[in-house]
LUMVEXMAR-854465 format. One record per atom (N, C-alpha, C): residue in three letters; x, y, z; residue number from 0. Coordinates in steps of 0.2 Angstrom, whole numbers. Example, Ala and Ser with C-alpha at 12.3 -4.5 7.8 and 13.67 -1.06 7.14 Angstrom:
2
+------+-------+-------+-------+-----+
! type !    c1 !    c2 !    c3 ! seq !
+------+-------+-------+-------+-----+
!  ALA !    66 !   -28 !    39 !   0 !
!  ALA !    62 !   -22 !    39 !   0 !
!  ALA !    66 !   -16 !    39 !   0 !
!  SER !    64 !   -11 !    35 !   1 !
!  SER !    68 !    -5 !    36 !   1 !
!  SER !    64 !     0 !    39 !   1 !
+------+-------+-------+-------+-----+
//
This chain:
76
+------+-------+-------+-------+-----+
! type !    c1 !    c2 !    c3 ! seq !
+------+-------+-------+-------+-----+
!  UNK !     4 !    -6 !     0 !   0 !
!  UNK !     0 !     0 !     0 !   0 !
!  UNK !     4 !     6 !     0 !   0 !
!  UNK !     3 !    11 !    -4 !   1 !
!  UNK !     7 !    17 !    -5 !   1 !
!  UNK !     4 !    22 !     0 !   1 !
!  UNK !     8 !    25 !     4 !   2 !
!  UNK !     7 !    30 !     9 !   2 !
!  UNK !     9 !    37 !     6 !   2 !
!  UNK !     4 !    41 !     5 !   3 !
!  UNK !     5 !    47 !     2 !   3 !
!  UNK !     7 !    53 !     7 !   3 !
!  UNK !     5 !    52 !    13 !   4 !
!  UNK !     7 !    57 !    18 !   4 !
!  UNK !     8 !    53 !    25 !   4 !
!  UNK !    12 !    56 !    29 !   5 !
!  UNK !    13 !    54 !    36 !   5 !
!  UNK !    12 !    59 !    41 !   5 !
!  UNK !     8 !    59 !    45 !   6 !
!  UNK !     7 !    64 !    51 !   6 !
!  UNK !     9 !    61 !    57 !   6 !
!  UNK !    15 !    63 !    59 !   7 !
!  UNK !    18 !    60 !    66 !   7 !
!  UNK !    16 !    65 !    71 !   7 !
!  UNK !    11 !    63 !    75 !   8 !
!  UNK !     8 !    67 !    80 !   8 !
!  UNK !     9 !    65 !    87 !   8 !
!  UNK !    15 !    61 !    88 !   9 !
!  UNK !    16 !    58 !    94 !   9 !
!  UNK !    18 !    64 !    99 !   9 !
!  UNK !    16 !    64 !   105 !  10 !
!  UNK !    17 !    69 !   110 !  10 !
!  UNK !    12 !    75 !   109 !  10 !
!  UNK !     8 !    75 !   105 !  11 !
!  UNK !     3 !    80 !   104 !  11 !
!  UNK !    -4 !    77 !   108 !  11 !
!  UNK !    -6 !    82 !   112 !  12 !
!  UNK !   -12 !    80 !   116 !  12 !
!  UNK !   -19 !    80 !   112 !  12 !
!  UNK !   -24 !    76 !   114 !  13 !
!  UNK !   -30 !    77 !   110 !  13 !
!  UNK !   -33 !    84 !   112 !  13 !
!  UNK !   -37 !    87 !   108 !  14 !
!  UNK !   -39 !    85 !   102 !  14 !
!  UNK !   -35 !    86 !    96 !  14 !
!  UNK !   -28 !    88 !    97 !  15 !
!  UNK !   -24 !    90 !    91 !  15 !
!  UNK !   -24 !    85 !    86 !  15 !
!  UNK !   -22 !    78 !    87 !  16 !
!  UNK !   -22 !    73 !    82 !  16 !
!  UNK !   -28 !    73 !    77 !  16 !
!  UNK !   -34 !    73 !    80 !  17 !
!  UNK !   -40 !    73 !    76 !  17 !
!  UNK !   -40 !    79 !    72 !  17 !
!  UNK !   -39 !    85 !    75 !  18 !
!  UNK !   -39 !    92 !    71 !  18 !
!  UNK !   -34 !    92 !    65 !  18 !
!  UNK !   -28 !    89 !    67 !  19 !
!  UNK !   -23 !    89 !    61 !  19 !
!  UNK !   -25 !    84 !    56 !  19 !
!  UNK !   -28 !    79 !    58 !  20 !
!  UNK !   -30 !    74 !    53 !  20 !
!  UNK !   -36 !    77 !    48 !  20 !
!  UNK !   -40 !    81 !    51 !  21 !
!  UNK !   -46 !    84 !    47 !  21 !
!  UNK !   -43 !    89 !    42 !  21 !
!  UNK !   -38 !    93 !    45 !  22 !
!  UNK !   -34 !    98 !    40 !  22 !
!  UNK !   -31 !    94 !    34 !  22 !
!  UNK !   -28 !    88 !    36 !  23 !
!  UNK !   -25 !    84 !    31 !  23 !
!  UNK !   -29 !    82 !    26 !  23 !
!  UNK !   -35 !    79 !    28 !  24 !
!  UNK !   -40 !    77 !    23 !  24 !
!  UNK !   -42 !    82 !    18 !  24 !
!  UNK !   -43 !    88 !    21 !  25 !
!  UNK !   -45 !    94 !    16 !  25 !
!  UNK !   -40 !    95 !    11 !  25 !
!  UNK !   -34 !    94 !    12 !  26 !
!  UNK !   -29 !    95 !     7 !  26 !
!  UNK !   -27 !    89 !     2 !  26 !
!  UNK !   -30 !    83 !     4 !  27 !
!  UNK !   -28 !    77 !     0 !  27 !
!  UNK !   -33 !    76 !    -6 !  27 !
!  UNK !   -31 !    72 !   -10 !  28 !
!  UNK !   -35 !    71 !   -16 !  28 !
!  UNK !   -38 !    64 !   -15 !  28 !
!  UNK !   -43 !    63 !   -19 !  29 !
!  UNK !   -47 !    57 !   -18 !  29 !
!  UNK !   -42 !    51 !   -20 !  29 !
!  UNK !   -43 !    46 !   -15 !  30 !
!  UNK !   -39 !    40 !   -16 !  30 !
!  UNK !   -32 !    40 !   -12 !  30 !
!  UNK !   -30 !    46 !   -10 !  31 !
!  UNK !   -23 !    46 !    -7 !  31 !
!  UNK !   -24 !    44 !     0 !  31 !
!  UNK !   -18 !    41 !     3 !  32 !
!  UNK !   -18 !    38 !     9 !  32 !
!  UNK !   -14 !    41 !    14 !  32 !
!  UNK !   -16 !    42 !    20 !  33 !
!  UNK !   -12 !    45 !    25 !  33 !
!  UNK !   -11 !    40 !    31 !  33 !
!  UNK !    -5 !    41 !    34 !  34 !
!  UNK !    -3 !    37 !    40 !  34 !
!  UNK !    -3 !    42 !    45 !  34 !
!  UNK !    -7 !    41 !    51 !  35 !
!  UNK !    -7 !    45 !    56 !  35 !
!  UNK !    -4 !    41 !    62 !  35 !
!  UNK !     1 !    44 !    66 !  36 !
!  UNK !     4 !    41 !    72 !  36 !
!  UNK !     2 !    46 !    78 !  36 !
!  UNK !     0 !    43 !    83 !  37 !
!  UNK !    -2 !    46 !    89 !  37 !
!  UNK !    -2 !    42 !    95 !  37 !
!  UNK !     1 !    45 !   100 !  38 !
!  UNK !     1 !    42 !   107 !  38 !
!  UNK !    -4 !    44 !   112 !  38 !
!  UNK !    -9 !    48 !   109 !  39 !
!  UNK !   -14 !    51 !   113 !  39 !
!  UNK !   -19 !    45 !   114 !  39 !
!  UNK !   -21 !    43 !   120 !  40 !
!  UNK !   -25 !    37 !   121 !  40 !
!  UNK !   -32 !    39 !   118 !  40 !
!  UNK !   -35 !    45 !   119 !  41 !
!  UNK !   -41 !    47 !   116 !  41 !
!  UNK !   -42 !    47 !   109 !  41 !
!  UNK !   -36 !    47 !   105 !  42 !
!  UNK !   -36 !    47 !    98 !  42 !
!  UNK !   -39 !    40 !    95 !  42 !
!  UNK !   -39 !    35 !    99 !  43 !
!  UNK !   -42 !    29 !    96 !  43 !
!  UNK !   -50 !    30 !    95 !  43 !
!  UNK !   -53 !    34 !    99 !  44 !
!  UNK !   -60 !    36 !    97 !  44 !
!  UNK !   -61 !    41 !    92 !  44 !
!  UNK !   -57 !    47 !    93 !  45 !
!  UNK !   -58 !    52 !    89 !  45 !
!  UNK !   -56 !    52 !    81 !  45 !
!  UNK !   -50 !    49 !    80 !  46 !
!  UNK !   -47 !    49 !    73 !  46 !
!  UNK !   -51 !    45 !    69 !  46 !
!  UNK !   -52 !    38 !    71 !  47 !
!  UNK !   -57 !    34 !    66 !  47 !
!  UNK !   -64 !    37 !    65 !  47 !
!  UNK !   -67 !    39 !    71 !  48 !
!  UNK !   -73 !    42 !    70 !  48 !
!  UNK !   -74 !    48 !    66 !  48 !
!  UNK !   -69 !    53 !    67 !  49 !
!  UNK !   -70 !    59 !    63 !  49 !
!  UNK !   -69 !    57 !    55 !  49 !
!  UNK !   -64 !    52 !    54 !  50 !
!  UNK !   -63 !    50 !    47 !  50 !
!  UNK !   -69 !    47 !    44 !  50 !
!  UNK !   -73 !    43 !    47 !  51 !
!  UNK !   -79 !    40 !    45 !  51 !
!  UNK !   -84 !    45 !    44 !  51 !
!  UNK !   -85 !    49 !    49 !  52 !
!  UNK !   -90 !    55 !    48 !  52 !
!  UNK !   -89 !    59 !    42 !  52 !
!  UNK !   -83 !    59 !    39 !  53 !
!  UNK !   -82 !    63 !    33 !  53 !
!  UNK !   -81 !    59 !    27 !  53 !
!  UNK !   -83 !    53 !    28 !  54 !
!  UNK !   -84 !    48 !    22 !  54 !
!  UNK !   -77 !    45 !    20 !  54 !
!  UNK !   -72 !    46 !    24 !  55 !
!  UNK !   -66 !    43 !    22 !  55 !
!  UNK !   -66 !    35 !    25 !  55 !
!  UNK !   -61 !    31 !    22 !  56 !
!  UNK !   -61 !    24 !    23 !  56 !
!  UNK !   -55 !    23 !    28 !  56 !
!  UNK !   -57 !    20 !    34 !  57 !
!  UNK !   -51 !    18 !    39 !  57 !
!  UNK !   -49 !    11 !    37 !  57 !
!  UNK !   -43 !    11 !    34 !  58 !
!  UNK !   -40 !     5 !    31 !  58 !
!  UNK !   -37 !     0 !    37 !  58 !
!  UNK !   -34 !     3 !    42 !  59 !
!  UNK !   -31 !    -1 !    47 !  59 !
!  UNK !   -30 !     3 !    53 !  59 !
!  UNK !   -30 !     0 !    59 !  60 !
!  UNK !   -28 !     3 !    66 !  60 !
!  UNK !   -24 !    -2 !    69 !  60 !
!  UNK !   -18 !     0 !    71 !  61 !
!  UNK !   -13 !    -4 !    75 !  61 !
!  UNK !   -11 !     0 !    81 !  61 !
!  UNK !    -9 !    -4 !    86 !  62 !
!  UNK !    -6 !    -1 !    92 !  62 !
!  UNK !     1 !    -5 !    93 !  62 !
!  UNK !     6 !    -1 !    94 !  63 !
!  UNK !    12 !    -4 !    96 !  63 !
!  UNK !    15 !     0 !   102 !  63 !
!  UNK !    14 !    -3 !   108 !  64 !
!  UNK !    16 !     1 !   114 !  64 !
!  UNK !    11 !     6 !   115 !  64 !
!  UNK !    13 !    12 !   116 !  65 !
!  UNK !     8 !    18 !   117 !  65 !
!  UNK !     6 !    21 !   111 !  65 !
!  UNK !     9 !    19 !   105 !  66 !
!  UNK !     8 !    22 !    99 !  66 !
!  UNK !     2 !    19 !    94 !  66 !
!  UNK !    -2 !    23 !    92 !  67 !
!  UNK !    -8 !    20 !    88 !  67 !
!  UNK !    -6 !    23 !    81 !  67 !
!  UNK !    -7 !    18 !    76 !  68 !
!  UNK !    -5 !    20 !    69 !  68 !
!  UNK !   -12 !    19 !    65 !  68 !
!  UNK !   -14 !    24 !    62 !  69 !
!  UNK !   -20 !    24 !    58 !  69 !
!  UNK !   -19 !    25 !    51 !  69 !
!  UNK !   -21 !    21 !    47 !  70 !
!  UNK !   -21 !    21 !    39 !  70 !
!  UNK !   -27 !    23 !    37 !  70 !
!  UNK !   -28 !    29 !    34 !  71 !
!  UNK !   -34 !    31 !    31 !  71 !
!  UNK !   -34 !    33 !    24 !  71 !
!  UNK !   -39 !    31 !    20 !  72 !
!  UNK !   -39 !    33 !    13 !  72 !
!  UNK !   -44 !    39 !    12 !  72 !
!  UNK !   -42 !    44 !     9 !  73 !
!  UNK !   -47 !    49 !     8 !  73 !
!  UNK !   -52 !    48 !     2 !  73 !
!  UNK !   -58 !    49 !     4 !  74 !
!  UNK !   -63 !    48 !    -1 !  74 !
!  UNK !   -67 !    55 !    -2 !  74 !
!  UNK !   -67 !    57 !    -8 !  75 !
!  UNK !   -70 !    64 !   -10 !  75 !
!  UNK !   -75 !    63 !   -16 !  75 !
+------+-------+-------+-------+-----+
//
């Protein structure tokens, strides 16, 4: 899978990861994929939910230690 953008938001408290992801979706083209890294525990709720509400496809969610990795495909 080709990753078009990487947002490394480790160390950023919520709601910043979700807000940064929303800004990224707005600048992305249809079909592009973003990898979002966050160690904010609340991001497990906010990042996938916000992506789905905006019609984007959550391809995967993984956790390694305190870090969550979200792979999201932009759908416009």
